[in-house]
N, C-alpha and C positions, 0 to 999 in steps of 0.2 A: 242346435249353439244360434245359432245366426238366426232359425226362428221364431226358438224361443225369446234372443232380446227383442226381434223384430213385435211378438206378441206383447214386452214389459211394455214398448214404448207406444204401442196401439193402446196400454189398457190405462198408460200415464197421462195419451192426447182425451181419452174419452170421459177420467176423471176435471180435466181444467177447463173438459169441452161443459161440464156441466157446472164447476167454480166449485169441486169438492173435493182439493186432489186428494189422490190414494196414498203408499208407501212407497209404491212405485213414482207418482209425482214426484215426490220428496230428495226422492234417492239422488231424482237425477236433476232437481233443477237448486238442493240448499236453502235455506233458509232466509237466507245477508239479509243477519239481525246478528249482528255482530257484539251489541251492549246483550242484550237476552242468553244473548249463546255464549259468552264469557260467564256471567252468573249464573250461568244454570250448571256450565260446568264445575266454577269454582264449589258448591256449593255441595254438585255431587261425590266430587269426587271427599267432602269433609262427612257423609250419610256413614258409615261404617266406626271411625274413633267415634263420631260423637256419641252409637248407637250400644258401646262398650260405655258410657258415661254416665248412660240409661237415658242421655238428651237424645232432641230430635233438629235436622237442625234449620230453619228455617224456611219457610217457602219463599215463590216468588213469582210476582201478579204481574199481568205483565196486562198494557192498555191500549187498545189502538181504537178506530172507526171498524165501522161491516167495508167488508172487504182491502182490507189492510194486512189481510195475513195472516187473521192469529191462532186459526187452524189449521196453517199453513207451518207454523210453528212450533207447533206443541206435538203435528204427525212428524215433525226433524224430531224433540226434543225424546218421543218420544224414542225411534228408532235410532235415538244417538244415545240410552237410559240402556236397552234392550241391552246390543253393541257391546257394554260393560256390564251383559250378567245382572245386570236387576230386571225386578217381574212388575210393567205398568198397566196402569188402569184408567184410563179414558175417557171420559162420562162430562155426557150432555147436560146441561138442568134445564129440567122441563118439565110438561104438565104430571112427566108421570116418576121422574127423580127431583123433588122440591129441595131445593139448599136447603129449610131448616130441619127435616126429617133423618136427623142419620139412621135411621137405619132402611129408608131408600139407598139414603146415599150408599150404604154398603150392599147392597143387592145390587145395584148398575157398578162396583169396583169390581167386588168377586165374579163375577159377572161378562163382566168384561176386560180382566186380566189377562195376562196378553206373558207367559213365563219364555224366557230362550231360549231355543232349544226341544220344545215339548205340545207338543196336541190333544187335545182334554180337557178336561174339564181343572181350575187352575187350581187351589187349593187342595183335593186330589194326588192332584202332578203330582203337588212341590212336598207332601204331606208321606212321599213312596221315593223321596228321599231321604229321608233321613236317619238316621243312623244311631238304632240308640245303644251302640258298644260306642261312641265314639266323645270327645269333649265335647261339643259345640252341643250332643241331644240333654250329656249330662246340664249345661250348667240352661237347657235350657225348661228340661221340667223339676231343676234348682226353684229356675225364676219362678215359674208358673206355679210352682207346691206353693209357692210365699205366703203369704197374709198380706207382706208391703207391693208385691205384685200391682196391686189394683185392679183383682179376677178373685170373680166368684169362685168358689171349692170345683163347681161344675166341670172346671177348664184343666184344674189339673187329674182331677178324675178321667175327662175322659179318653187324656195324652199319655195317666198309665193302662186303660185300657185300649187304648190303639197302639201302646207296644206289647202286650200282655197277652188278649184273649185272642189268640188263632184258630181255635175251630169255632169261633161263631161270625165270621165272615160278613155276616143281615145288619148286623150290632156295628165290627167294626164303617160298612157302610155309613149306617145311620155318625157315627160318631164323625166323618167327614161328612156331611151333609149341615151335618149341626154347626161346625163350623166354619159354611162358607153362610149361610143363616138358614136352613133350615129349622124347624125345630125336635124336640129333643127333649122327652117326660123326663120326670125325678125320679120315676120308677122302673121305664127304662137299661136308666144310670145304674143304680140301681141290684138289678136285676144279674148287670153284666160286672158288677163289683162282689156280687154276693159267688159268683163259677170261680173267681179270683184268688175268691178268701178275703178280700179284705171290704167284708161289711162294717160300717160302723164309722172309717177309717177319715170320710170329707161328711164336712158337714152341708147338706146339698138341700138349697132355699131354690124357690122363682127368683129370678130376676125380672125386669118391667124391661121390655122393651125399646124402650127409648138407653139406656142403660145398657143389656144388651149389647146395641150392637157397638156400642163403643169398646165394651171389649174386649167384642169378636175383631177390630181393628186391630187396635193392642197386642191380641195374639195372633194373628195372622202374617201383622208386619213381624215380629219376630221367632214366628215358625218358616217364612222366608231364611230368612241367614239361617238357620240353625240346618234346616235343608242346604246350605251353599249355599243362598241366594246375595248379591251385591246391597240391598235393601228391596222395597219399594218404593212407586214412585207417582205418586197420585196428579192425573191432567186432568184441569177440571176446567171445561167451554160451560163460553155465554152463563155465566153470575148480571148476567148482567137482566134479566130476565127477573133477578129477584126485585128491581126496581115497580115490577107492573104486580108486586103480592101489597096484603096489610098493610096496613104501618105495625102489626106488634110481629109477623111475619117476616118482614123487615128485618127488624130486631134481630127475630131468632136467627138469623140470616145472615147477618152478623156476626153472632155469637158463635158461631158454628164455623163462619168463614178462619173465625180467627186462632179458632181450633186445630185447622186443618194446618194452618199458618203453623201451625209452632207455633202461637202468640200467649200459647196460656195457662199464667206458670200453674203447675200441677198437674199435668192435662199435654203431658207429650209423649209424642206415642215414636220410640224409639226406629230408625228402622224406614224409617217415614218421612215422602218430600213432597210436601207439592208446587206443581205448578197450576194456576189459573187465569183464565182468562177474560177480560168486560173489557170495556168501550170503555173508550179513552172522553167520553161528554158526560161517564158517568157521575162523577165528584159534584160536575157544578146543577146539572139535572133535576140532583135525586137529593144527594145530601147536603147540598143550599137550594134550590129553588121552590121543594119537593119540601124543603124538612129538617133530614129526617137526624141533621146532625145534632139540631136541635129538639126536636117532638122523642125517638126514640130511647132513647135516653130515660125523657121525664114518666113517656110514658109507662115502664116496664117499674120500674123506681113506685110508681104510683100504685100499683098491684099489693106494694107494703109483706110482700116478704125478701127471706133470706135467697133462696132460693130468686127471684122474676132480680134482686138488685149484684145478684154475683153477674149475672143474664146482663146485667143491663154495662157492666166495668164491661164484659167477652163484647156489647157489640158493641162499646167506646171503641177498640183498643181493633177493631174488625172494619168500622168506618174512618179511623184512625189511617190506618192499610192500607184503603182505596185511596184517598188523599192526597198521603207525601211519599210514602216507600214504588209504587206503580209503576215498570218502567215499563216506558211510550214505545212503540213498533218507530219507526223511520220510515218513511218516507219515503219512496223508489227515488235515488237520484237520478239524472242520466249516464252513471260509470255500467250500475246497477240495469238498469232499464233495455244498453247491448247488451252487456254479457248476457245479459235473461231469453231478449230478443236473438243469438245468436245460435241457443244454446236449443231453443224451443225451434227452430228452425232446421237446426242437424238432426232432431229424434223427427219435427216428422217427414225429414228424406228417407229418413232413416224406416221408419214404419212406412212408409206407402211406395218405397223405393222410386226416391223419386229428389225433382233438384226445386224446393220450391222457392216460384219467384221473389223480390225481392217487393216491400212492401211500403208504403212511403208513410211515415208517423212524423209526428211533430216534438223530439224526442225532450223539448225547453217546455215541454207545459207538460208540468209538475201535478196539477190535480185530478189528474185520477188515481187510482187503485190500482196497487199492483194489477189485483187478479180483473177488473176491467181489461187490461195492458190486451194480455196471457191469452182472454177468449179470445177480444178481438184478433189476434196475431191467426190464433189457432184455427178460428172460425171462417176465415177469410184464407187459407191455405185450402182449408178442408174444399171451400168450391173454389177457388181458382185449379185445385186437382182435378173435380168431379166436369165440369164447367170452365174446360179454358176455354179464352179468348176473347170470354164476356166478360161486361163489365159489370165490377164488383159496389156494393155500397153497401157494411153493413149497419152505418145511422151509432147513429151517441148512446151509451146504455146511460136509463131513468138514475141519477141518486136515489139506496133506498133509506128511508129517514126515522128509524129508532121510534118504539114513543113508550111510556114512562108510565102508560096510562090503569090504571090493578082491573086485574083479570079475577077471578072469585077463582073461575074451576081453573085453576094455574096451582090452587091448595089441593093439596091431599097429604094431608098426616095420616102417618099412617094408625091405626088406634093401640090408645094407651094402655095396653092389656099386658100381663104376666105372663113369661113362656119359663 
């Protein structure tokens, strides 16, 4: 048991050396962001009651500079959600996962989903926990089968097949893959319905990929609730990458942010709650200095279609959210630094079986990010342990400044085809 603890400490320190804290580091150090933690806890407590009313709990946007602890906080919130029986999905906006593309966001969310107490493919494992004879299942099926659900009838048909088609495990496997984001032809579903003597009960039509992605989010969230989970937490990191898209794609991204954060009327995803992280200078650098607050809506409305006018309204909502509602992470104060220093010193000592020496540091110099302090302390203790008695100088870290210059290589939307 002692060896297990030693390994845990070493893994935590390795992550901290690299500036990318893992779950071990997060569980040992906490987050030191009480405002964000309290806001998250309040929202978490309302997810299920809101879902029962067909509502989505408004999301939480956190803002901070590079190295201020945004990713660390998301890790902490993910751990907190899992401890309360929530499924969680961590997504980093990137070249492979652009925010404006709901299909790629869905695939990243499903692929990265962490289900409490379960290993394996998330949707498949969640579906195994459905209990067809239960009240929750009956409510779930009735919802999926209702035209007002906002779903294609394909979903109700596949739920029915999943329940009844015991003699065709291959098709059942294809169905759970479809729920996870894979293709499933209409013809294949019709074959299954024929096997259970339900041909003609559903109007099965192809759905555009973009629309299908949103329906899959809606379906998966309800599926998790029906399987007995408390809800689904979406944690979106590095939203600031949006600032490097072209103007139109930035507009679409603001609109999608509004959707995932539960701020679009008539587009609620009950059971889902989103936390997103963005840089604290984004509002000034992109919305104001780059002119998005004035340009985005005008460009979208100039397209002259109802779709683009609606998109402009959602984009305005997303930009207002960034401007007015972000919870800014607080810089480390002296008590926080001293507490973190003490805990790190203890962790390093237990990890390597030694008594780390005190490291002189200017506690009153509050201009550094927490990451800078942590890496300096860990690296210096590493050097002092390996090279005792040697004069150590770790130097100063260079501050990384983010750029919002346009980069077209970051824009890789899904094909607008039908499934």
